[in-house]
N, C-alpha and C positions, 0 to 999 in steps of 0.2 A: 323431652330429651332427658336421658338418664345422666346423672352426674356421679363421678367416682366418689365413693364414700371415704371419709377419713378413717384411717386404720383404728380399729377398736370401737368404732361408732356403734352404739347399741342398736340403732334403728336401721343400719345398713345403708344401701344406696338411696340417694335422694331421688324421688320421682316427681316432686312438685316442680313447676316451672319457676316459681318465685324463690329467691334467696337474698336475704337482706344484708346490709352492711354490718360486718361482724366486729367483734370486740377488739382484736388486735390482728396484725399481719400486714403484708404488703399487697397493695391493690394491683391486680392485673386484669386486662380486658378479657382474657381467656376464661370462659365460664367455668372450666374445670378448676380454676384457682379458688373459686368460692368455697369448695368443699374443704380446702386446707385450713379455712378460717372458722369452720363449724366445730362444735364440741370442744370449745376452748376451756370451759370451766369444768365440765364433767362429760364423760362418754355417754351419759343418758339423756343429755339435753343438747340439741343442735345449736339453738340460739338462746342463750341463758337469760339475758335481760329481756328480750322480746317475749319470752315465756313467762318470766316472773311478773312483769308489769300487768299481765292480764288478770292478776288477782284483784285488781281494782274493780273491774266489771262485776266480779263475783261478790265482793264486799258490798258494793252499792245495791246489787240485786237483793242480797240477804237483808240489808237495812230496810229497803223498801217493803219487802214482804213482812218483816217484823213490825213495821209501822202499821201496815194494813191489819195485821192480826189484833192490834190493840183497838181497832174500831169495830163497831157493831154493824151487822147486816151488810158486810162487804161482798159485793158481787164477785164471783170467781174470775170474771173477765178483767177486773181491775188488776189482778195479779199477773196476767199473761205478759205484759211488757217487762215486768221485773224478771220473770223467768227467762224471757228473751235476752235480757241484758246479761244474765248469768250464762246463758248459752253462748253468747259472744265470747265471754272470757274463757269458757271451757274449750270451745272449738278452736279459738285462736291460739290458746296455749298448746293444744294438741298438735296444731300445725307447726308452730315454731319449735316444739320439742322434737318432732319427727321428720319434718320436711317431706311428707308423703303427699301424693296427689289426692288421695281420699280425704285427708285432713285439711288440705288446701280448699277443697270443695266445701267442706263443713265450715271452714272459716269464712269463706265468701258468702255462703248462703245464710249463715247465722245472723249476719248484719240485717238481712231482710226479715228474718223471723223476729227480730227485735223491733224494727221500725214499722212493719205492716200493722201490728195491733194498735200502735199509737196513731197511725194514719187513719185507721178505722174509727178510733174514738173521736178524733177531731172532725171527721167528716160526718159523724152521725149524732152530733150534739142536738138534743131536742127532736130527733127524728122518731118516727113511729117504729114500732117493733118490726113491721113488715119491711120498711125501708132499711132498717138496721141489718136485718137478715139478708136482704138483697145486696147491700153493700159488702157484707161479709163474703157472700158467694162470689161477687165480682172480684174483690181483692184476692180472695183465696185462689180463684181460677187463674188470675194473672200471675200470682206468685208461683203456682204449680207449673205454668207454662215456662216461666223464667227458669225455674229449677231444672226442668228437663232439658231446656236448650243450653243452659250454662254448663251442666255436667256433660252433656253429649258433645258440645262444640269446644269446651274449655276456652271460652272467650271472655274478654273483660269489658268490651265496649257497652253492650246492652246491660250488663251487670252494674257498671258504674253509672250509666245514664239513669237507670231505674232507681238506684239508691239515691243519687243526687236529686232527682225529681221528688222523691219521697220526702227527703229532708227539707227541700224548699217549701213544699205544701204544708208540712207540719209546722215549719217556722211561721209561715204567713197566717195559718189558722190559729196558731198559738197567740200571735199578736192581736188578732181579732177577738179571741176569747178573753184576753185580758181587759179589753175595752168594754166587752159586753157583760162580763161576769164580776167586775169590780166597779165601785163607784168612782166617778171622775173626781180628781182632787184628793182622794183618800190616801192615807199613809200606806194601806195595803196595796193599792195599785202601784205606788212608787216602789215599794219593796219587791213586788213580783216582777215589775219591769227591770229592776236592778239585777235580779237573779237571771232573767232571760237574756238580758244584754250581755252579762258576764258569760253565760253559757254559750252564746253565739260566738263571742270573741275567743274563748278558750277552745271551742270545737274547731273553728277555722284556723287558729294558731297551730293546732295539732296537725291539720291537713298540710299547712305550709312546711312544718318540720318533716313530715313524711316525704314531701317533694325534695327538700334540701338533702335528706338522708340519701336519696338516690342520685341527685345531681352532683353532690360534693363528697361522694363516698371516698374517693382517693385522698382528699384533704383530711377528712375525718379520721380515716384509718391511720394516716401519718401522724396526726395530732395525738391520737390515742396511744400509739406506740411510744411517742416521746414522753407522754404523761405517765403511762404505766397504770396497771391495775392497783387499787380499785377505782381511782379517780377517773380513769378512762371511761368507766361506765356512764359518767355524766354526759358524754358525747354520743351516747346511743340514742339517736334522734327517733328511731322507730319505736323505741320503748317510751319516749316522751309522747309520741303520737297516741299510744295506748292510754297513757295517763290523762292527757288532755281530752281526748275524745270520750274516754270513760266518764269524766266529770261532766262534759257537755251533754252526753247522751242521758246520764242520770237526771240532770237538771230538767231537760225537756220532758222526760217521762214523768217526773214527779210534779212538775208544774201543770202539765196537761191533766194528770190524774186529779190534782187539787182543784183545778178550775172546772173540769167536767163533772166532778162529784158534787159540786154545789156546797162544799163545806165552808164553814165560817173562816174569816181571815183574822181571827183574834190574835193568834200567836204564830206569825209567819216564820220567825226564826226557829222555833221549836219544831216546825213541820218538816223541814228539810235537813239533809245531812250537810256537813261542811264540804266545800266552802260556800254553799248557798247562803247560809245565815250572814256570813261576812259580806257577800255581794249585795244582800238586801239592804245594807246600810252604808254601802260604799259609794264612790263617785258614779258608779253605774246606775244607781237608783235615782239620782237627780234630787231636786228640791222637795219633791213630794213626801219623802220619808221624814222630813222634819215637821210635817203637818200633824197635829194631834186630831184624833177622831172626835167628832162632836159628842158632847155629853148626852147621855141618855136621860130623857125626861122621866 
């Protein structure tokens, strides 16, 4: 369905189905009213905060790539999840800037381009090269089928189910890897558990904010009108969804990379970007972080 564009909107008519809760304005049920609330800050950006917050994905992707460049003999496949994380930020920003059907498809599919390489890594730990290639072909074929179906049918159910199942499998395998790749009772295990628990909590919190942003849009818009800019931006819950899921996605990508690579756990806090170092010594880590590693003989 085409939505009438805001006068002076640089990108013209909205062709994307999705349109999120905007900065200011009065909520109406008529879908055409949404366009009146786009391009509030500038005629070049339809949803300003929703676009701006995508920078976090890009920053974390760059940080991860820079960390890998400091290591020797890094397999190029280790970099793919970080490139995928950057792709999420770029594609999502393009969608929220323009509200076009094409950029909406890029936004949807970039989520799978980020998670599928991580899924491949957790499923092929200690696998033979033949099995690793076979799994890559299987996952690649599945993703290609999903891409074709999603773009052709413009549906959300299979897209959401596939993404949710991927996240669940990555989460379960990550927990298994922590127990197999770290020593029981060690400080490192406690620190990594703290990071993963925090990552899971903040990722799920972002999802709940995404739901509230849709369910309570009328209330949020009314509250933002009363507060006024710039403080009204703090009630942009879809923007917080980007921030929270960006942190959570980075944490799981970085933890999986660390565990699968077989690197030493000597300096966990220096290995990850903030807020992972804080989480590694917070209440999420439990008692194990207080344990001192045994002295080397």
